[in-house]
C-alpha positions as a LaTeX table, in Angstrom:
\begin{tabular}{lrrr}
\hline
Residue & $x$ (\AA) & $y$ (\AA) & $z$ (\AA) \\
\hline
Met1 & $-1.43$ & $-89.26$ & $-120.31$ \\
Ala2 & $-1.28$ & $-92.09$ & $-123.15$ \\
Leu3 & 0.89 & $-95.24$ & $-122.63$ \\
Pro4 & 3.57 & $-95.83$ & $-125.04$ \\
Leu5 & 3.11 & $-99.22$ & $-127.26$ \\
Leu6 & 4.64 & $-102.04$ & $-125.50$ \\
Glu7 & 7.95 & $-103.57$ & $-126.88$ \\
Tyr8 & 7.39 & $-106.98$ & $-128.50$ \\
Lys9 & 9.81 & $-108.97$ & $-130.51$ \\
Pro10 & 8.52 & $-109.54$ & $-134.18$ \\
Thr11 & 8.60 & $-113.17$ & $-135.25$ \\
Thr12 & 9.47 & $-114.05$ & $-138.82$ \\
Gln13 & 6.67 & $-113.42$ & $-141.26$ \\
Asn14 & 6.69 & $-113.28$ & $-144.94$ \\
Gln15 & 5.49 & $-109.85$ & $-145.01$ \\
Arg16 & 8.95 & $-108.72$ & $-143.99$ \\
Val17 & 10.51 & $-110.45$ & $-146.77$ \\
Ala18 & 11.11 & $-108.08$ & $-149.91$ \\
Ser19 & 9.88 & $-110.71$ & $-152.39$ \\
Phe20 & 9.32 & $-114.59$ & $-152.92$ \\
Gly21 & 10.38 & $-114.24$ & $-156.52$ \\
Lys22 & 8.25 & $-116.15$ & $-158.89$ \\
Ala23 & 5.66 & $-117.01$ & $-156.25$ \\
Asp24 & 4.84 & $-113.49$ & $-156.00$ \\
Glu25 & 4.42 & $-113.04$ & $-159.89$ \\
Asp26 & 1.17 & $-114.83$ & $-160.22$ \\
Glu27 & $-2.59$ & $-114.10$ & $-160.83$ \\
Asp28 & $-2.87$ & $-113.81$ & $-156.82$ \\
Ser29 & $-0.58$ & $-110.78$ & $-156.76$ \\
Pro30 & $-2.71$ & $-107.70$ & $-155.52$ \\
Tyr31 & $-3.25$ & $-104.77$ & $-157.87$ \\
Ile32 & $-1.87$ & $-101.77$ & $-156.24$ \\
Tyr33 & $-4.32$ & $-98.74$ & $-156.27$ \\
Arg34 & $-2.60$ & $-95.28$ & $-156.04$ \\
Met35 & $-4.05$ & $-91.95$ & $-156.27$ \\
Glu36 & $-1.65$ & $-90.81$ & $-158.59$ \\
Asp37 & $-3.24$ & $-93.44$ & $-161.19$ \\
Met38 & $-6.62$ & $-91.78$ & $-160.84$ \\
Ala39 & $-6.87$ & $-90.28$ & $-164.33$ \\
Gly40 & $-10.42$ & $-90.19$ & $-164.57$ \\
Pro41 & $-13.84$ & $-91.19$ & $-162.72$ \\
Asp42 & $-13.63$ & $-94.75$ & $-163.58$ \\
Gln43 & $-10.23$ & $-95.03$ & $-162.36$ \\
Ala44 & $-11.40$ & $-93.04$ & $-159.00$ \\
Gln45 & $-14.34$ & $-95.38$ & $-158.92$ \\
Arg46 & $-12.01$ & $-98.51$ & $-158.75$ \\
Leu47 & $-9.82$ & $-96.86$ & $-156.36$ \\
Ile48 & $-12.90$ & $-96.36$ & $-154.20$ \\
Trp49 & $-14.12$ & $-99.60$ & $-154.44$ \\
Ala50 & $-10.53$ & $-101.07$ & $-153.67$ \\
Ser51 & $-10.68$ & $-99.22$ & $-150.41$ \\
Tyr52 & $-14.07$ & $-100.27$ & $-149.35$ \\
Arg53 & $-13.27$ & $-104.01$ & $-150.01$ \\
Gln54 & $-10.01$ & $-103.56$ & $-148.19$ \\
Val55 & $-11.67$ & $-101.81$ & $-145.02$ \\
Phe56 & $-15.13$ & $-103.60$ & $-144.86$ \\
Ser57 & $-14.14$ & $-106.81$ & $-146.71$ \\
Glu58 & $-16.20$ & $-107.84$ & $-149.75$ \\
His59 & $-19.12$ & $-109.38$ & $-148.23$ \\
Glu60 & $-19.72$ & $-106.16$ & $-146.34$ \\
Thr61 & $-19.30$ & $-103.95$ & $-149.24$ \\
Leu62 & $-22.82$ & $-102.60$ & $-149.53$ \\
Lys63 & $-24.48$ & $-99.45$ & $-150.80$ \\
Phe64 & $-25.61$ & $-98.44$ & $-147.16$ \\
Asn65 & $-22.04$ & $-98.66$ & $-146.16$ \\
Arg66 & $-20.71$ & $-96.16$ & $-148.63$ \\
Asn67 & $-20.07$ & $-92.46$ & $-147.57$ \\
Ala68 & $-20.89$ & $-90.33$ & $-150.32$ \\
Thr69 & $-18.92$ & $-87.11$ & $-148.61$ \\
Leu70 & $-15.66$ & $-88.89$ & $-148.36$ \\
Glu71 & $-15.87$ & $-90.44$ & $-151.85$ \\
Ser72 & $-16.44$ & $-86.74$ & $-153.14$ \\
Gln73 & $-13.51$ & $-85.45$ & $-151.28$ \\
Leu74 & $-11.36$ & $-87.97$ & $-152.48$ \\
Lys75 & $-12.53$ & $-87.44$ & $-156.15$ \\
Asn76 & $-11.87$ & $-84.11$ & $-156.12$ \\
Arg77 & $-8.43$ & $-84.59$ & $-154.29$ \\
Ser78 & $-9.47$ & $-82.83$ & $-151.07$ \\
Ile79 & $-8.36$ & $-85.69$ & $-148.66$ \\
Thr80 & $-5.64$ & $-88.39$ & $-149.32$ \\
Val81 & $-6.21$ & $-92.01$ & $-149.63$ \\
Arg82 & $-4.84$ & $-92.26$ & $-146.04$ \\
Asp83 & $-7.56$ & $-89.77$ & $-145.00$ \\
Phe84 & $-10.37$ & $-91.89$ & $-146.91$ \\
Ile85 & $-9.48$ & $-95.03$ & $-145.09$ \\
Arg86 & $-9.39$ & $-93.29$ & $-141.83$ \\
Gly87 & $-12.88$ & $-91.66$ & $-142.43$ \\
Met88 & $-14.21$ & $-95.09$ & $-143.24$ \\
Ala89 & $-12.61$ & $-96.73$ & $-140.06$ \\
Lys90 & $-14.21$ & $-94.19$ & $-137.87$ \\
Ser91 & $-17.56$ & $-94.13$ & $-139.69$ \\
Glu92 & $-20.67$ & $-95.43$ & $-137.60$ \\
Arg93 & $-21.02$ & $-98.33$ & $-139.74$ \\
Phe94 & $-17.56$ & $-100.03$ & $-139.58$ \\
Tyr95 & $-18.00$ & $-99.42$ & $-135.75$ \\
Ala96 & $-21.22$ & $-101.10$ & $-135.74$ \\
Thr97 & $-20.11$ & $-104.13$ & $-137.99$ \\
Val98 & $-16.38$ & $-104.56$ & $-136.83$ \\
Val99 & $-15.86$ & $-102.84$ & $-133.70$ \\
Ala100 & $-18.83$ & $-103.62$ & $-131.58$ \\
Val101 & $-19.01$ & $-107.23$ & $-132.48$ \\
Asn102 & $-15.56$ & $-108.10$ & $-131.32$ \\
Asp103 & $-13.38$ & $-108.11$ & $-128.26$ \\
Asn104 & $-10.05$ & $-105.97$ & $-128.40$ \\
Tyr105 & $-7.82$ & $-109.12$ & $-129.20$ \\
Arg106 & $-9.91$ & $-110.08$ & $-132.08$ \\
Leu107 & $-10.38$ & $-106.28$ & $-133.18$ \\
Val108 & $-6.68$ & $-105.97$ & $-133.38$ \\
Asp109 & $-6.37$ & $-108.96$ & $-135.65$ \\
Val110 & $-8.70$ & $-107.49$ & $-138.10$ \\
Cys111 & $-7.50$ & $-103.95$ & $-137.97$ \\
Leu112 & $-3.84$ & $-105.18$ & $-138.74$ \\
Lys113 & $-5.30$ & $-107.19$ & $-141.68$ \\
Arg114 & $-7.42$ & $-104.47$ & $-143.15$ \\
Phe115 & $-5.00$ & $-101.56$ & $-142.47$ \\
Leu116 & $-1.49$ & $-103.03$ & $-142.45$ \\
Gly117 & $-2.08$ & $-105.57$ & $-144.65$ \\
Arg118 & $-0.57$ & $-108.39$ & $-142.62$ \\
Ala119 & $-1.41$ & $-110.58$ & $-139.58$ \\
Ser120 & $-0.21$ & $-109.90$ & $-136.14$ \\
Tyr121 & 3.30 & $-110.90$ & $-135.15$ \\
Asn122 & 2.35 & $-112.85$ & $-132.28$ \\
Gln123 & 0.36 & $-112.57$ & $-128.82$ \\
Asp124 & 2.58 & $-109.99$ & $-127.50$ \\
Glu125 & 1.67 & $-107.56$ & $-130.28$ \\
Arg126 & $-1.85$ & $-108.24$ & $-129.94$ \\
Ile127 & $-1.79$ & $-107.45$ & $-126.17$ \\
Ala128 & 0.21 & $-104.37$ & $-127.00$ \\
Trp129 & $-1.98$ & $-102.83$ & $-129.61$ \\
Ser130 & $-5.30$ & $-103.73$ & $-127.29$ \\
Ile131 & $-3.47$ & $-101.73$ & $-124.53$ \\
Lys132 & $-3.69$ & $-98.94$ & $-127.00$ \\
Ile133 & $-7.51$ & $-99.65$ & $-127.51$ \\
Ala134 & $-8.01$ & $-99.46$ & $-123.91$ \\
Thr135 & $-6.16$ & $-96.31$ & $-123.26$ \\
Leu136 & $-6.94$ & $-94.37$ & $-126.31$ \\
Gly137 & $-10.18$ & $-95.61$ & $-127.55$ \\
Phe138 & $-10.90$ & $-97.35$ & $-130.76$ \\
Phe139 & $-10.37$ & $-94.01$ & $-132.75$ \\
Gly140 & $-6.88$ & $-93.37$ & $-131.04$ \\
Phe141 & $-5.97$ & $-96.88$ & $-132.09$ \\
Val142 & $-7.13$ & $-96.30$ & $-135.78$ \\
Asp143 & $-5.04$ & $-93.12$ & $-135.54$ \\
Ala144 & $-2.19$ & $-94.66$ & $-134.16$ \\
Leu145 & $-2.19$ & $-97.62$ & $-136.70$ \\
Leu146 & $-2.61$ & $-94.89$ & $-139.75$ \\
Asp147 & 0.15 & $-92.57$ & $-138.45$ \\
Ser148 & 2.56 & $-95.45$ & $-137.63$ \\
Glu149 & 5.78 & $-95.55$ & $-139.52$ \\
Glu150 & 5.09 & $-99.07$ & $-140.82$ \\
Tyr151 & 1.82 & $-97.61$ & $-142.54$ \\
Thr152 & 3.70 & $-94.79$ & $-143.99$ \\
Asn153 & 6.50 & $-96.81$ & $-145.18$ \\
Ala154 & 4.08 & $-99.41$ & $-146.79$ \\
Phe155 & 1.44 & $-97.39$ & $-148.14$ \\
Gly156 & 1.90 & $-93.47$ & $-147.57$ \\
Asp157 & $-0.52$ & $-91.13$ & $-148.25$ \\
Tyr158 & $-1.78$ & $-92.23$ & $-151.68$ \\
Thr159 & $-1.87$ & $-96.00$ & $-151.74$ \\
Val160 & $-5.01$ & $-98.08$ & $-150.80$ \\
Pro161 & $-3.60$ & $-100.86$ & $-148.16$ \\
Tyr162 & $-3.57$ & $-104.32$ & $-149.54$ \\
Gln163 & $-2.74$ & $-107.73$ & $-148.21$ \\
Arg164 & 1.41 & $-107.30$ & $-148.39$ \\
Lys165 & 2.24 & $-110.96$ & $-148.41$ \\
Arg166 & 0.41 & $-114.35$ & $-148.07$ \\
Met167 & $-1.83$ & $-114.97$ & $-145.34$ \\
Glu168 & $-2.07$ & $-118.15$ & $-143.42$ \\
Gly169 & $-3.77$ & $-120.75$ & $-145.47$ \\
Arg170 & $-2.93$ & $-119.45$ & $-148.90$ \\
Pro171 & $-0.94$ & $-121.51$ & $-151.07$ \\
Phe172 & 2.21 & $-120.42$ & $-153.13$ \\
\hline
\end{tabular}
């Protein structure tokens, strides 16, 4: 039997604020990639590139990290963006470059930033998600994140995850 996610009190963080007004309207504001905007192959390729950049980060977005099968399914609209992200997160390459080289706490931090577009609230949240990894395994953790209410409300099935608010160290 899987343990439920531990309760934790979120601390105030800027991703929970709807808008910073003018500070959100600059060149650092993210472009939001949606499946509905895929009018042609060029837009589809941009959406796929944005997905790789978000999941693998820019320095790991290499040709051998790409998954032609998942890309083809997304271009044909056989799968949703959420399923595309899930497939990349469960790939051997992601496991080798991210999961295998990090402990559970660091893995929680990395995955929250890449899949939910935010940093962890506090140590209690890191512990709660680390317990999920320990009980469900990494793939179960990915499913829990991508099927969470927070992910659904923020991105749904057709939007590539993005940094929702400024991360620590980024100026207004």
